[in-house]
N, C-alpha and C positions, 0 to 999 in steps of 0.2 A: 592466494589464487580466487578468478571469479566465480562468481555462480553459474553461469555459463558453461566454463571448462570444467565447473566441478559436475553439472549434470552429464556432459560428452562422455568424461571421466567415466563416470558410474553405467552410464549406458553402453562404452566399452569394455566395460568389466577391466577398469584399470584402477584396483583399488588399493587404498591407505588402509594401517591397520587402527590408527585412532582419526575419530572424526570431533573435533571440539566444534559445535556449533553454536554460536552467541550473539548476541544483540537482543535490537530494541523489533523487528520484524519478524513476527512468529512464522508467515507465509512462507519466506526462504527458509526456514530451519525446519518446519515441516515437510515441506517439498522434498528437500534432500532428504532427510531421514525414512520418509515416506518409498522414497526411488531404491534406496536402498535396503528397505525390509524387502521390497515386491524383486529384486535381479538377484541379490547377492545369492540366495540358497534357492536352490530347486526346489518346486511345492512336496516331493516327496522328503524331502530334508529338515523342513521348516518346524515338526512337530518336535523333530528331536535337538535342531539346533538353532533355533530361536528362542532367546530370551529379551525381555521385557522386563524392566524395572521401573518405579518412578522413586524421584527424589526423595519424596517425603517417607518412602519405607526401605531405604537404604542407605550405610553408610558406607565410607571410604573402606573399607574392609571389606564389606560384603561385593562390590565394588573389587576390588584387585583379585579376592578369590574367584569370582565368578569369568574375572577376563582370563586368570591364569589357568583355568580348565579346557579342557581339550574336546573336542566335537564329537559324538557319540558315532557319527560315521560322514561321509564326505569329506569336504576339503578347509570348511569353513562354519564357525560358531560366532553368530551374529547378536552383537550383546547390544543392546540399547536402552540409554539410561536418557527417561524424559523427564520433562520439570528438575531437571537435574540443578537449577538454582535454589533447590530445596537442601540439597546435600549440604551438611557443614562440612568446615574445612577441605573443599575440595581441591586443594592444592597438592594434600598430603598424599593425592597419587601419584607423584612425583617419582616414586621407584619404580611405578608398573610401566611407564613411560620408554624406559630405557629396556626394558625386559621381558614385554609384552610377545606372547608367543606369535608366532607369524600366522597360525588357523586361525587367530583370533581377528576378527574386529570391529572395536568399541567405537561408536554412535554416542556422545555426551549433548543432549538437546539444553544449552543452559541459556534459557528465553529471558530478555528485559536486564539481563548484565552484560557485564563484558570483563574480562580480565585486563589487569595492568601487564601491556607489554615488557614493559622494563623488568619484570619477576621473571626469575630462571624457568619457573614453571612453564609459562607460559611459551619461553625461547625453545623450552625441551618441545613441548607439543608441535610449535610451529617444525623442527627441525626432523620429529619421529613421524607427524601425520599430517592432519590437515588442522588449520586453526582457520575458521571461518568467521569474520563479522557481517551478522545480518542487522543491514543497516533501515531505518525507516524512508520512503519515499515521500518526497516532498509533493503537495497537491498537483503542482504543474510537472511533476516527472509523469504521473499516472494517464495522461492519455497516450504517451508513448509506450508505455507497459502495456497499455490496452492492444495497439494494432499490433506489436510486437506478440501479445500472446498469440494474437489471432492468426497474426501470420505462420506461427509456427504449428496451427491447425489445418491451413490451409483454408482460411476466413481472412477478408479485409472490409472495412468499415469506413464508412463516410464520416469526415472528418466533425461535421457536427453533431452526428450521431456518438461519436467518439468522444466529445464535448456533454451531449447530453446525460451520458453513463459516467465520467469523472466527476461531473460536478454534483451530480446527485448523489454518487457511491460515498466520493470522500476516499481517504486514503488506506482503508481496510483491505488489504488484499485479496484474504480470503473472503469478503462480502464481493470484492470486483469480480473475482476467479468463479462463484458462485453464477452469479448472475450472465457472465460470458458464456458459461458451460451451458445453463437453460437456451441461453439462446441458440447456441449451435445445435443442443437438442431438437430445435423448433425448425430449424433451418438445412438447406441440401451443404454440403461441403463445397467449398471454393465460390459461395454466395459474397458478395458484399451488400455489407449490413446498413440497411435507411433509418432514419426517425423514424420513422413510419414501423420498422422490423422492431425498434426498442420500445416503442410506444406500446403494440401488439403484445409483446412477449414480458415485458417488464413493470408494465402499470403506469410508466413515467411519462406525463401528458408532452407530445411533442410544443405543443404550445404553452403552455401552461407549466412553465418550469423555471430552474436557477437561469439556465444559457440564455432562454429567453428573455426574464426579468432585468440579467445585464444590457442585454439589446437594448432593450425598450429604454433603462435609465442614462445607458450610452448616448441614445437617440436625443433622449428628451421625447420620447413617444409618449405625454401623460396618460392620453386614455389606454395605451396597452399595459404601459406599469400598472395601473388601477385596476385593470383587468387580472393580471397577475397574482397581482395582492390579495382581491378580494377572493380567487379562488386559493392560495396558499390560507389564507384567515380562516376558512372553512375544508380543509383539508390538515388533517392531523402528518400527515406523511414530509408535509414540510415546517418545521419545528423554528420560531424566528432564531434561534441560539446559532444552528446551522448556517440559517441565509445569511445571517449579518457576517458570520467569519466569511463567506464563499463573495461577499459583496467587499467586505473589508480588501480579501486578495484582489479583487477585481481593480477597484478604484487605487491600488498600490502600482499595478501594474500602467492603469495610466498615467499616473504619477512617474513613473520609471521615464514614458515615450517624452516625457518636455523633457527629460536631462541624456537621452539616449545620444552619444556620440555618433554612431551610426543609422542615419534615417531610412538605410532600404529596408525593404520590405522584409528580408531575412534578416538583417541585423536586427531590427525590431522582435520577429519570429524568436531568435538566438535570445535577447536579452527580457524577454516575458516570460520565454517557454509556451507558448502559442503553436500550430499549425500556422503555417505561415498563409493559408488558406483564409485563417481568420485574421489576420494583420488588420484588414481595413476597416472590420467593424472597430477595433479599437483605437486606429490613427482617427475615425469619426469621433468616436467618444472624446479625443485626446483634444479636437479642437473645438468641442463644446462644453468642455471643464476647462479652466485654465488653475495654476497651480494654486493660488490662494483658495479656490473653490473647491479643489482637494484635498488639499490640508483640509480644510471646514469638513467635508466629507468624514474623511479617515476618523476625523475627533469625535464627529456623531456616531459614526458604527461603532466606535467604543462607547461610547454613552449608552446605544442599545442595547450594545453585549451585556451590559452589566441589568439592564431593563428585563432582556428577556431571560437572566438568573432570578428576576423577582426580588431587584434590588432598587427599593423606590417606583417598582411600581406594582404593588402587590394589587392582587384580584383585577388588575389590567387584562384583558385577553389579547392573543395574538394579531389577532386582524384589527384592532386600534392600533396594536405598538405598528404592526404594517404599514397603516395608513399615516402614521404622522411621520414615520421614518422616512418615508417614498415621499410625504410632502414638502418634506426639509430637505431632503438632497433634490430635488428637482428646484427650489423655489430658492 
């Protein structure tokens, strides 16, 4: 079952007796668990029928005993086990899966790990409840996620503003969500969020950010690229390690364009995972960098990744590393 299907079912009060929420992305696990906590029990029953435990504090026996108890009043007991990856021998819950009372909803938050789907325990979870794997999003998935998140709340966002947020915030969905919430608090419903809104409400400069650095490098705009790295060098919000990772992804996308079987705008957008609105900038960059130069740049960025971590560049300030890196990319 997908995340969206789960959320829809919960909002429609279609519940399962067991939710085993596992995987590398904590945001989806927390969102499902929090929604169950908000909706399953009416406020008057939460004091009596909501039980929250943490994996480091409970064992399998305690979970089974609590899950097999009955609500003091009302229809459900909601039992949430947070940080369940800390529970030893969690597969020993197997006897509970086939005998859990219909009045119990058990939610197991099993973060950063996942069950072996070949095992009987996992198959029983799927048969008698919900087994949800929360997967990490790649960086090129984040802009679409931002657009969808805002659409669900009656907001929209301009492509450049969206890319600014995605590039600056990375793949930490809790962090991205928090910044979007800040934006929405300060803007009326149905607003179209612009780069000015992003700059005003998040502190991300609309002129000096990773998106603009990528564009300046792609267009071989030496003056603009140096303006931006001078800003980065004096601003601790832009550590070189983060910028190197994003530039690596950017130049890898340009390299992919050279090998694209479908050179149409939509074909390129799908291949490199960007909004079609931004494809022209990437095509321009691909004209400015041939395959040999791109391979050289990608190797160069690996070198600066190590330097940014202090290997072979002790006591060298980020500002100096930025200058050397951009010079070598452009020349």
